[in-house]
Structures are given as structure tokens and as C-alpha cells.
N, C-alpha and C positions, 0 to 999 in steps of 0.2 A: 045607645052608643054614640059618642060624639063623632063629628067629622074627622077630628084629629086622630082619634083612636082607630077609626076605619083606615085612615091613611097609613098609620103605623102597621096595622095588620097586613095591609096590601103590600107594604114594603117588606115586611118579614116573610110573606109568602114568596115574593120575588127572590129574596136572598136564599131561602131554603130550596126553592126550585133550581136556582143556579148551582148551589152546592151539590144537590142531588145529581144533576146532569154532569157536573165536573167529576164527581166521585165515580159515576158509572163509566164515563169515558176513560178515566185513569185506570180503573180496574181492568178494562179490556186491553189497554196498551201496555200494562206492566208485565214483565216477564218473570219477576220474582213472585212465586206463588203466595208467600206470606204477605207481601205488600198488597198483592191483588185481593186477597181475602179480606185484609183490613179495609181496603177501599170499598169493598162490597158491604162491609159492616157499616161504614160511614154513610154509604148510599141509603142503606136501610134506616139508619138513625135520622137522616135528613128527611126521608119520606115520612117517618113518624112525626117529626116536628112540623112538617108541612101540614099533615092531617090535623094535628092539634090546633094549629093556627086557623085552619079552615073551619074547624068545628066551633070556633069562637063566633063565627058569623052565623 
């Protein structure tokens, strides 16, 4: 894997980690149960994407 590809994966991992933490924070702060559940789904999706990028290494 080239250095440029590694940098891309590192960047993608950072983005997915950020989105995961934002989704988790939003799901706890929302009072609407439907929106909170949706944000939890997004958190799970970003966790899966994070793990997929991590497995490329």
C-alpha cells in the first residue's frame, strides 16, 4: 500500500470516528424518540464503516 493510500485511510478513519461520536452525542441529547433511534442507527453505521477501513490495514 502506498503512502498516499495510507494517508487516505487515516483520513477516512478520522472522519468516521468523528461522525460516530457526533451521532452518539446527538442521540443522547435528542428528546424525540424517533430521531434519537435514527441517530443510534447512524452511529452503528459509522462504527461499521470505521471497522471496514481499519480492516484495510
